[in-house]
N, C-alpha and C positions, 0 to 999 in steps of 0.2 A: 175866308174869302175866295179859296179855289172851288169849294162847293156850290157856289153860286156862278160861277167861272163856267162850270163843266156842265150844268143845269142848262144854261144859256147857250151854250155851245151844242149841246144834245137838242134842243128843240128848233136851233136855227138848223142843224144838220138834218132833221127829219123834214120842215119845211122845205129845204133846199133839195134834198131826195124826192119829194112828191110832185115838187115842179119840175125838175129834170126829167121825170119818167112819164109826166103827164102831158107836156107841152109837144113834144114830138110826135106821140099818138093822137093827140087832136089835129095837130097842123098836119099829120099825114092824113086823117079821116076828112078834113077840109078838103085838101087837094085832091084825093080820090074822089069825091062828091061832087067836086066844080068839073072834073074830068069826066064824069060819067053824066052828069047834065049837059055839058055841052057839046061833048063826041059822042054821046049814045054809046059808050063801051061799058063794060063791067069790071073796072080796075080797083074799084073800092077796097075791096077784100085785099088785094095785093098791097095797096096802101096803108092797109088797116096793120097788116102783119107788118110790114115796113116800119110801121111807127113803132110796135110794140118792142121790134127788134132793137129800135133805135133808142128807146127811152131804156130797155133792160141793160145797154151799153153804157148809156149816161151814168145810172145806177151804180153798176159796177165798177166803172173809173171813179165816183165818187166816193164811194165807199171805200174802195183801195186807197185811195190819196188820203181820207179821213183816219184810216186806220194807220198808216205809215206817219201821219203827222203827229197823231197819238202817241205811238211808239216812240218816235224822238223828242217828243218832248218828257216823256216819262224817264227816258234814259238821261237826258240832262239832267232833271231834276234830282234823278239819282246821284249822277255825279256832284252835282253842286252838293247836297247832303254831305257825301262823301268827303270832299275837300272841306266843307265846315266842321267835318267832324274831326278831320286831322288838323285843320289849324286850331282847333279848340284845345286837343291834347298838347299840340306842340308849345304852348303857352306855357305847360305847366313845367317848373321845375323836374329836371330828370336828375339831379346830384343825390347824392347820401344823406341820409339823415346825421345831422353833427352830433358827435358825443354829449350827454348830458354833463353840466358843470357841477351839478348837484353831486355831493359826493356821499355815497352809502356806508353805513356803518360805522364801523369803530375807528376812523382816521381821526 
């Protein structure tokens, strides 16, 4: 079950990462084009660079957040397994083995 969960999470992260990088680039290109068209300036290159920087920053933040979340979940999973192992061991009897009532030898 966790394998399917991790595959779906990975696909969603790749999609979100692509969108969070592409959207600022295209928005900044569109803004630069509109300013160039109406004002007659040449600032589209500036907005293109600004879009790449914003997309890179979004991608960096998304990856850091995802990595931190995965590490936290793995730590919680390890602690849960450790607690299960401890609780399963504590259910066993820890008293010494009783002496046998069967008499050996020539009594």
